[in-house]
C-alpha positions in Angstrom: 25.3 -45.0 65.6 21.6 -45.8 65.5 20.8 -49.4 66.5 17.1 -50.1 66.5 15.9 -53.7 67.3 14.1 -55.8 64.7 10.4 -56.7 65.3 11.7 -60.2 66.3 14.0 -58.6 68.9 11.2 -56.4 70.2 9.0 -59.4 70.8 11.9 -61.1 72.7 12.5 -58.0 74.8 8.9 -57.9 75.8 9.2 -61.4 77.3 12.4 -60.6 79.3 12.4 -60.0 83.0 14.0 -56.8 84.3 17.4 -58.5 84.9 17.5 -59.8 81.3 16.5 -56.3 80.1 19.3 -54.8 82.1 21.8 -57.2 80.5 20.3 -56.4 77.0 20.6 -52.7 77.8 24.3 -53.0 78.8 25.2 -54.9 75.7 23.3 -52.8 73.3 24.3 -49.4 74.8 27.9 -50.5 74.5 27.5 -51.8 71.0 25.6 -48.7 69.8 27.6 -46.3 71.9 24.5 -44.3 72.9 21.7 -44.1 75.5 18.2 -42.7 75.0 15.7 -41.1 77.2 12.6 -38.9 76.8 13.0 -35.2 77.0 12.2 -31.7 75.8 14.1 -28.5 75.3 14.6 -28.4 79.1 16.4 -31.7 79.3 15.4 -35.3 80.1 12.2 -36.2 81.7 12.4 -36.9 85.5 9.4 -38.6 87.0 8.5 -39.3 90.6 8.4 -42.9 91.9 7.2 -42.5 95.5 9.6 -40.0 97.0 12.4 -40.8 94.5 13.1 -39.0 91.3 13.8 -41.3 88.3 15.1 -41.0 84.8 14.2 -43.9 82.5 16.8 -45.0 79.8 16.8 -47.2 76.8 19.5 -48.5 74.4 17.6 -47.4 71.3 15.3 -44.8 69.9 12.7 -47.4 69.0 12.4 -48.7 72.5 12.2 -45.1 74.0 9.5 -44.1 71.5 7.5 -47.2 72.3 7.4 -46.3 76.0 6.3 -42.7 75.4 2.8 -42.5 76.8 0.5 -40.2 78.7 2.3 -36.9 79.4 5.4 -38.3 77.7 3.7 -38.4 74.3 4.5 -34.7 73.9 8.1 -35.4 74.4 10.7 -36.7 72.1 13.3 -39.5 72.4 16.7 -37.9 73.0 20.1 -39.6 72.7 23.5 -39.0 74.3 26.7 -40.7 73.6 27.6 -43.6 76.0 30.7 -41.6 77.1 28.6 -38.6 78.0 26.1 -40.8 79.8 28.8 -42.6 81.8 30.8 -39.6 82.9 28.4 -36.7 82.9 24.8 -37.9 83.2 25.3 -40.7 85.7 27.5 -38.4 87.8 24.8 -35.7 87.8 22.2 -38.3 88.7 24.3 -39.6 91.6 25.0 -36.1 92.9 21.3 -35.3 92.9 20.0 -38.6 94.2 18.2 -39.5 91.0 17.6 -43.2 90.3 17.9 -44.7 86.8 15.2 -47.0 85.4 16.7 -49.3 82.9 14.6 -50.3 79.9 11.0 -49.9 81.1 8.4 -51.1 78.7 5.0 -49.5 78.1 3.3 -52.0 80.5 6.2 -53.1 82.7 8.6 -51.2 84.9 12.3 -51.3 84.3 15.1 -52.1 86.7 15.4 -49.2 89.3 18.9 -48.7 90.5 21.3 -46.0 91.8 23.3 -44.2 89.1 26.5 -45.5 90.6 25.4 -49.1 90.3 24.6 -48.6 86.6 28.0 -46.9 86.1 29.8 -49.9 87.7 27.8 -52.4 85.5 28.6 -50.5 82.4 32.3 -50.0 83.4 32.6 -53.8 84.0 31.0 -54.6 80.7 33.3 -52.2 78.9 36.3 -53.8 80.5 35.1 -57.2 79.3 34.0 -58.3 82.8 30.7 -59.7 84.0 27.8 -57.6 82.6 25.1 -58.6 85.0 24.9 -57.0 88.4 25.8 -59.3 91.3 23.3 -60.0 94.0 
């Protein structure tokens, strides 16, 4: 299901801090049942953040496309189902020590977190529990 935010929602997202964007990501990824990143025929883009490898993710194609800049302009937004993201992508990221960056904006970084922490937050949200990460 494709769920792109309205222009009004895009303006609201731009004013959110990273914790609010994390909560937005959780609710929209669950509602739309998909997660987006930027990639090519070789897979999703992995960027370097200091000594860490990071994969940025968004809850919609529109948000991913708006963040494509620099070298990423040659890449396309690429979706996976929420189920595949939860049980395959996050597990692969955890095994390989890759962090996830939740909902970065063109001029603002997203929430950097271990894949396991995002899995737990999504799992709690799916179970109807608290959607924001504690602490």
